KOLLOPA-514875 format. One line per 10 residues: their letters; for each residue x, y, z of N, C-alpha, C, O. Coordinates in nm, 3 decimals, decimal comma, padded with zeros to 5 digits, m for minus. Each point is the difference from the previous one (the first is absolute). Layout:
N
a> X/Y/Z/X/Y/Z/X/Y/Z/X/Y/Z ~ ...
END
This chain:
136
xxxxxxxxxx> m02,015/m02,251/m00,372/m00,002/00,145/00,018/00,126/00,056/00,084/00,059/00,101/m00,040 ~ m00,024/m00,161/00,145/00,095/00,059/00,070/00,124/m00,014/m00,076/00,070/00,101/m00,007 ~ m00,026/m00,219/m00,057/00,104/00,002/m00,097/00,006/00,099/m00,099/00,108/00,050/m00,031 ~ m00,226/m00,014/m00,027/m00,004/00,093/m00,102/00,034/00,145/00,055/00,070/00,079/m00,063 ~ m00,125/m00,053/00,181/00,018/00,121/00,067/00,157/00,022/00,036/00,052/00,111/m00,011 ~ 00,016/m00,218/00,053/00,138/00,009/00,042/00,080/00,011/m00,130/00,096/00,076/m00,006 ~ m00,133/m00,150/m00,097/00,083/00,024/m00,121/m00,017/00,153/m00,052/00,091/00,072/m00,042 ~ m00,222/m00,040/00,053/m00,030/00,147/m00,052/00,095/00,098/00,071/00,067/00,085/m00,058 ~ m00,071/m00,108/00,203/00,077/00,083/00,080/00,160/m00,003/m00,041/00,055/00,108/m00,023 ~ 00,012/m00,216/00,016/00,126/m00,025/m00,024/00,034/00,073/m00,148/00,104/00,063/m00,018
xxxxxxxxxx> m00,198/m00,081/m00,075/00,015/00,052/m00,121/m00,003/00,156/m00,009/00,064/00,064/m00,083 ~ m00,145/m00,012/00,178/00,007/00,146/00,011/00,118/00,049/00,051/00,061/00,091/m00,058 ~ m00,015/m00,150/00,177/00,131/00,021/00,054/00,093/m00,003/m00,094/00,066/00,104/m00,013 ~ m00,037/m00,212/m00,070/00,099/m00,015/m00,074/00,011/00,105/m00,105/00,108/00,048/m00,032 ~ m00,249/m00,005/m00,033/m00,012/00,118/m00,093/00,058/00,127/00,064/00,086/00,069/m00,054 ~ m00,145/m00,043/00,183/00,038/00,127/00,050/00,151/00,009/00,025/00,054/00,109/m00,019 ~ 00,019/m00,215/00,059/00,130/m00,002/00,036/00,070/00,032/m00,125/00,095/00,076/00,016 ~ m00,120/m00,116/m00,140/00,051/00,005/m00,112/m00,004/00,175/m00,053/00,088/00,058/m00,062 ~ m00,200/m00,010/00,103/m00,011/00,157/m00,023/00,091/00,052/00,097/00,075/00,090/m00,036 ~ m00,070/m00,131/00,156/00,084/00,072/00,109/00,144/m00,030/m00,047/00,081/00,086/00,036
xxxxxxxxxx> m00,035/m00,178/m00,100/00,143/m00,017/m00,010/00,035/00,077/m00,138/00,115/00,041/m00,016 ~ m00,195/m00,026/m00,063/00,019/00,086/m00,116/00,069/00,141/00,021/00,083/00,043/m00,080 ~ m00,125/00,026/00,193/00,039/00,136/00,038/00,133/m00,017/00,086/00,075/00,096/00,019 ~ m00,056/m00,194/00,021/00,118/m00,010/00,113/00,140/m00,035/m00,106/00,004/m00,061/m00,107 ~ 00,092/00,119/00,177/00,151/m00,052/m00,071/m00,013/m00,130/m00,034/m00,081/m00,068/00,063 ~ 00,153/00,016/m00,159/00,006/m00,128/m00,048/00,038/m00,111/00,104/m00,057/m00,109/00,008 ~ 00,154/00,149/00,064/00,061/m00,080/00,101/m00,088/m00,012/00,140/00,024/m00,089/00,082 ~ m00,112/00,174/m00,066/m00,090/m00,011/00,107/m00,080/m00,105/m00,002/m00,062/m00,028/m00,102 ~ 00,049/m00,056/00,233/m00,077/m00,125/m00,009/m00,122/00,036/00,086/00,013/00,054/00,110 ~ m00,132/m00,085/m00,162/m00,131/00,026/00,074/m00,049/m00,138/00,029/00,001/m00,078/m00,095
xxxxxxxxxx> m00,044/00,037/00,209/m00,073/m00,137/00,006/m00,124/00,015/00,077/00,001/00,062/00,106 ~ m00,093/m00,108/m00,147/m00,144/00,000/00,057/m00,013/m00,076/00,118/00,000/m00,121/m00,025 ~ m00,013/00,152/00,156/m00,030/m00,072/00,106/m00,131/m00,062/00,024/m00,022/m00,117/00,031 ~ m00,077/00,231/m00,052/m00,136/m00,066/00,040/m00,094/00,100/m00,074/00,041/00,112/m00,029 ~ m00,160/m00,152/00,001/m00,113/00,079/m00,046/m00,123/m00,049/00,038/m00,022/m00,118/m00,030 ~ m00,081/00,192/00,099/m00,110/m00,044/00,056/m00,101/00,109/m00,006/00,030/00,113/00,039 ~ m00,173/m00,146/m00,097/m00,097/00,105/00,011/m00,021/00,044/00,132/00,018/m00,077/00,094 ~ m00,055/00,199/m00,076/m00,032/00,064/00,141/m00,145/00,033/m00,015/m00,030/00,098/m00,069 ~ m00,062/m00,168/00,124/m00,148/00,062/00,007/m00,011/00,098/00,106/00,082/00,009/00,091 ~ m00,198/00,075/m00,105/m00,047/00,099/00,096/00,050/00,133/m00,033/m00,026/00,089/00,080
xxxxxxxxxx> 00,103/m00,056/m00,199/00,032/00,133/m00,035/m00,113/00,064/m00,092/m00,063/m00,071/m00,078 ~ 00,043/00,180/00,088/m00,078/00,093/m00,104/00,049/00,025/m00,106/00,122/m00,004/00,008 ~ m00,166/00,034/m00,128/00,061/00,032/m00,135/00,051/m00,098/m00,079/00,104/00,023/m00,061 ~ m00,167/m00,144/00,049/00,057/m00,110/m00,060/00,068/m00,100/00,048/00,068/00,037/00,096 ~ m00,056/m00,150/m00,121/00,051/m00,114/00,080/00,183/00,039/m00,007/00,068/00,039/m00,095 ~ m00,037/m00,067/00,216/00,142/00,019/00,025/00,073/m00,130/00,015/m00,056/m00,106/00,029 ~ 00,196/00,120/m00,053/00,070/m00,113/00,048/00,152/00,058/00,043/00,051/00,108/m00,029 ~ 00,001/m00,211/00,101/00,136/00,027/00,056/00,100/m00,072/m00,095/m00,030/m00,096/m00,072 ~ 00,159/00,156/00,082/00,095/m00,070/m00,084/00,114/00,038/00,044/00,020/00,121/00,007 ~ 00,088/m00,216/00,034/00,123/00,000/00,049/00,114/m00,030/m00,078/m00,008/m00,109/m00,058
xxxxxxxxxx> 00,121/00,180/00,037/00,107/m00,025/m00,088/00,123/00,027/00,080/00,010/00,094/00,079 ~ 00,087/m00,185/m00,105/00,132/00,009/00,025/00,076/00,068/m00,101/00,019/m00,063/m00,104 ~ 00,033/00,192/00,114/00,084/00,078/m00,074/00,161/m00,011/00,014/00,054/00,032/00,106 ~ 00,014/m00,073/m00,207/00,149/m00,025/00,029/00,079/00,104/m00,081/00,010/m00,021/m00,121 ~ 00,049/00,134/00,174/00,073/00,092/m00,083/00,146/m00,050/00,003/00,052/m00,015/00,111 ~ 00,015/m00,009/m00,219/00,135/m00,024/00,004/00,066/00,153/00,011/m00,066/00,103/m00,015 ~ 00,200/m00,109/00,043/00,071/00,108/00,019/m00,029/00,107/m00,109/00,004/m00,032/m00,119 ~ m00,035/00,163/00,159/m00,022/00,097/m00,094/m00,129/m00,007/m00,070/m00,026/00,093/m00,075 ~ m00,056/m00,187/00,087/m00,120/00,010/m00,078/m00,118/00,076/00,045/m00,018/00,031/00,118 ~ m00,063/m00,001/m00,217/m00,112/00,102/00,024/m00,125/m00,047/m00,076/00,006/m00,095/m00,078
xxxxxxxxxx> m00,124/00,164/00,103/m00,099/m00,011/m00,106/m00,031/00,158/m00,055/00,039/00,107/00,047 ~ m00,125/m00,134/m00,165/m00,036/00,128/m00,056/m00,119/00,044/00,085/m00,060/m00,069/00,082 ~ 00,033/00,219/m00,121/m00,110/00,074/00,086/m00,142/m00,083/m00,044/m00,019/m00,030/m00,118 ~ m00,067/m00,001/00,214/m00,102/m00,067/00,003/m00,116/00,025/00,107/00,020/00,078/00,093 ~ m00,120/m00,133/m00,104/m00,095/m00,009/00,115/m00,075/m00,131/00,010/m00,014/m00,074/m00,096 ~ m00,028/00,053/00,199/m00,074/m00,125/00,031/m00,143/00,014/00,005/m00,060/m00,108/m00,004 ~ m00,011/00,210/00,013/m00,152/00,005/00,025/m00,057/m00,105/00,090/m00,095/m00,075/m00,025 ~ 00,174/00,082/00,143/m00,030/m00,091/00,121/00,066/00,058/00,125/00,082/00,092/m00,002 ~ m00,124/m00,152/00,105/00,084/00,025/00,130/00,091/m00,089/00,006/m00,025/m00,120/00,000 ~ 00,163/00,178/00,008/00,133/m00,091/00,001/00,059/00,015/00,123/00,015/00,114/00,044
xxxxxxxxxx> 00,027/m00,228/00,033/00,076/00,004/00,124/00,128/m00,079/m00,043/00,013/m00,113/m00,049 ~ 00,073/00,203/00,082/00,153/m00,056/m00,030/00,070/m00,039/00,137/m00,005/00,077/00,095 ~ 00,067/m00,191/m00,088/00,086/m00,033/00,118/00,142/m00,055/m00,071/00,007/m00,088/m00,086 ~ 00,091/00,154/00,140/00,125/m00,017/m00,051/00,069/m00,133/00,083/00,005/00,000/00,123 ~ 00,037/m00,091/m00,192/00,047/m00,107/00,086/00,153/m00,016/m00,026/00,064/m00,075/00,074 ~ m00,005/00,136/m00,166/00,142/m00,014/m00,011/00,064/00,126/m00,067/m00,074/00,060/m00,078 ~ 00,179/m00,019/00,094/00,084/00,134/m00,053/m00,090/00,103/00,043/m00,075/m00,009/00,098 ~ 00,089/00,139/m00,199/m00,092/00,095/m00,013/m00,044/00,042/m00,109/00,062/m00,023/m00,104 ~ m00,178/00,094/00,103/m00,054/00,059/m00,151/m00,032/00,156/00,028/m00,009/00,053/00,111 ~ m00,002/m00,003/m00,214/m00,044/00,129/00,011/m00,126/00,004/m00,096/m00,004/m00,042/m00,116
xxxxxxxxxx> m00,104/00,102/00,192/m00,137/00,024/m00,044/m00,030/00,140/m00,004/00,052/00,073/00,083 ~ m00,140/m00,022/m00,179/m00,063/00,124/m00,003/m00,140/00,003/m00,081/m00,010/m00,054/m00,110 ~ m00,092/00,117/00,169/m00,087/00,027/m00,081/m00,010/00,153/m00,031/00,054/00,084/00,072 ~ m00,132/m00,051/m00,190/00,004/00,125/m00,062/m00,052/00,084/00,126/m00,091/m00,036/00,073 ~ 00,163/00,151/m00,061/m00,047/00,103/00,121/00,066/m00,029/00,122/00,022/00,091/00,080 ~ 00,016/m00,222/m00,054/00,044/m00,031/00,118/00,150/m00,003/00,004/00,061/00,018/m00,106 ~ 00,011/m00,040/00,225/00,138/00,004/00,024/00,064/m00,145/m00,034/m00,059/m00,106/00,019 ~ 00,192/00,120/m00,074/00,059/m00,122/m00,038/00,049/m00,063/00,148/00,062/00,063/00,085 ~ m00,103/m00,195/m00,077/00,044/m00,065/00,130/00,074/m00,120/m00,024/m00,030/m00,082/m00,087 ~ 00,128/00,073/00,164/00,088/m00,133/m00,017/m00,032/m00,100/00,111/00,025/00,037/00,115
xxxxxxxxxx> m00,070/m00,142/m00,133/m00,059/m00,109/00,104/00,093/m00,106/00,007/00,054/m00,037/m00,104 ~ m00,030/m00,014/00,206/00,104/m00,103/00,053/m00,090/m00,118/00,040/m00,120/00,017/00,020 ~ 00,181/m00,137/m00,010/m00,069/m00,119/00,049/m00,074/00,027/00,130/00,055/00,041/00,102 ~ m00,211/m00,072/m00,117/m00,064/00,004/00,119/m00,082/00,150/00,005/m00,068/00,031/00,097 ~ 00,084/00,046/m00,202/m00,076/00,127/m00,025/m00,102/m00,036/m00,096/00,012/m00,102/m00,068 ~ m00,129/00,192/00,058/m00,099/m00,002/m00,076/m00,028/00,110/m00,087/00,059/00,105/00,025 ~ m00,150/m00,110/m00,137/m00,037/00,104/m00,077/m00,139/m00,033/m00,055/m00,032/m00,117/m00,018 ~ m00,055/00,224/m00,011/m00,127/m00,005/m00,033/m00,027/00,086/m00,129/00,061/00,105/m00,023 ~ m00,144/m00,152/m00,049/m00,039/00,056/m00,135/m00,163/00,009/00,008/m00,065/m00,098/00,038 ~ 00,006/00,214/m00,074/m00,161/m00,007/m00,014/m00,017/00,006/m00,143/00,079/00,049/m00,081
xxxxxxxxxx> m00,211/m00,113/00,055/m00,044/m00,013/m00,145/00,032/00,103/m00,108/00,001/m00,031/m00,119 ~ 00,027/00,160/00,164/m00,002/00,127/m00,066/00,152/00,024/m00,030/00,030/00,066/m00,100 ~ 00,070/m00,121/00,187/00,127/00,028/m00,011/00,075/m00,051/m00,149/m00,015/m00,107/m00,060 ~ 00,095/00,218/00,029/00,113/m00,056/m00,130/00,115/m00,028/00,086/00,034/00,069/00,096 ~ 00,024/m00,178/m00,140/00,127/m00,044/00,077/00,107/00,023/m00,100/00,025/m00,073/m00,096 ~ 00,039/00,191/00,130/00,116/00,054/m00,076/00,129/m00,049/00,020/00,079/m00,004/m00,095 ~ m00,042/m00,041/00,224/00,121/m00,064/00,032/m00,013/m00,130/00,068/m00,063/m00,007/00,105 ~ 00,119/m00,100/m00,158/00,006/m00,130/00,057/00,126/m00,068/m00,040/00,012/m00,053/m00,111 ~ 00,079/00,054/00,199/00,117/m00,057/m00,039/00,097/m00,066/00,110/m00,014/00,031/00,118 ~ 00,100/m00,111/m00,151/00,100/m00,057/00,104/00,073/00,123/00,057/00,031/00,088/m00,081
xxxxxxxxxx> m00,009/m00,076/00,174/00,106/00,118/00,061/00,157/m00,028/m00,029/00,085/00,088/m00,016 ~ m00,066/m00,223/00,014/00,133/m00,041/m00,004/00,029/m00,042/m00,148/m00,084/m00,058/m00,068 ~ 00,216/00,093/00,019/00,045/m00,049/m00,137/00,079/m00,140/00,023/00,034/m00,069/m00,096 ~ m00,007/00,032/00,229/00,073/m00,106/00,030/m00,075/m00,132/00,063/00,034/m00,117/m00,017 ~ m00,134/00,163/00,085/m00,086/m00,093/00,070/m00,127/m00,026/m00,041/m00,052/00,096/m00,057 ~ m00,034/m00,217/00,069/m00,135/m00,020/m00,052/m00,086/00,061/00,089/00,045/00,035/00,109 ~ m00,172/m00,015/m00,139/m00,104/00,033/00,100/m00,121/m00,067/m00,037/m00,031/m00,022/m00,117 ~ m00,050/m00,017/00,236/m00,130/m00,068/m00,036/m00,099/00,059/00,104/00,027/00,035/00,115 ~ m00,162/m00,029/m00,185/m00,106/00,042/00,082/m00,127/m00,080/m00,030/m00,006/m00,059/m00,107 ~ m00,095/00,053/00,195/m00,124/m00,060/m00,021/m00,084/00,125/m00,034/00,007/00,108/00,059
xxxxxxxxxx> m00,095/m00,140/m00,170/m00,107/00,125/m00,018/m00,144/m00,076/m00,007/m00,026/m00,090/m00,081 ~ m00,066/00,141/00,180/m00,127/m00,056/00,002/m00,077/00,105/m00,050/00,020/00,115/00,039 ~ m00,122/m00,149/m00,136/m00,081/00,091/m00,086/m00,156/m00,035/00,058/m00,030/m00,117/00,021 ~ m00,054/00,214/00,001/m00,137/m00,027/00,029/m00,045/00,092/m00,140/00,037/00,117/m00,016 ~ m00,124/m00,192/m00,081/m00,024/00,058/m00,132/m00,132/m00,049/m00,064/m00,049/m00,106/00,039 ~ m00,004/00,170/m00,125/m00,112/m00,052/m00,064/00,034/m00,138/m00,054/00,111/m00,014/m00,051 ~ m00,187/m00,080/00,055/00,006/m00,129/m00,043/00,034/00,017/m00,163/m00,067/00,077/m00,069 ~ 00,168/m00,147/00,020/00,000/00,009/m00,156/00,069/00,127/m00,044/00,025/00,011/m00,120 ~ 00,009/00,086/00,203/00,080/00,133/m00,040/00,139/m00,061/m00,013/00,042/m00,101/00,058 ~ 00,034/00,194/m00,159/00,125/m00,035/m00,010/00,068/00,037/00,128/m00,052/00,084/00,073
xxxxxx> 00,183/m00,150/m00,037/00,077/00,030/00,108/00,078/00,123/m00,008/00,031/00,070/00,097 ~ 00,000/m00,045/m00,228/00,097/00,116/m00,034/m00,042/00,064/m00,119/m00,031/m00,076/m00,092 ~ 00,023/00,222/00,069/m00,021/00,069/m00,112/00,111/00,110/m00,006/00,018/00,089/00,084 ~ 00,058/m00,111/m00,203/00,115/00,100/m00,031/m00,066/00,133/m00,025/m00,108/00,010/m00,057 ~ 00,190/00,108/00,108/m00,030/00,140/m00,019/00,083/00,036/m00,100/00,116/m00,043/00,005 ~ m00,154/00,123/m00,105/00,072/00,074/m00,106/00,042/00,125/00,036/00,061/00,071/m00,081
END
């Protein structure tokens, strides 16, 4: 049973990661770091998922939403982030960014055309929900 649950969780993370990568620039690398159910929340079973996002110089992602609480921590370089209706922010290593489940992420890109950027993204979302949904 435990092995089946672990396999199911790993399969879910792999599936969600594939959806997440489809929207990102082809060169952007997204590595899942952890996923774990989070009991005790109302409104359906929740899970936490953590990803390492690596933007090569000049890389960006298309407009999207996460339908999750997303906490971003920049670990290398700098990134430009903006949610619809909010200011465009340039974040350097050590700085953070937050998106709520209703936000539409209109800007997500490496601030540099010569240096790579890396950040950790931690999601609190409904279990089994997609990590990323493209916005048209």
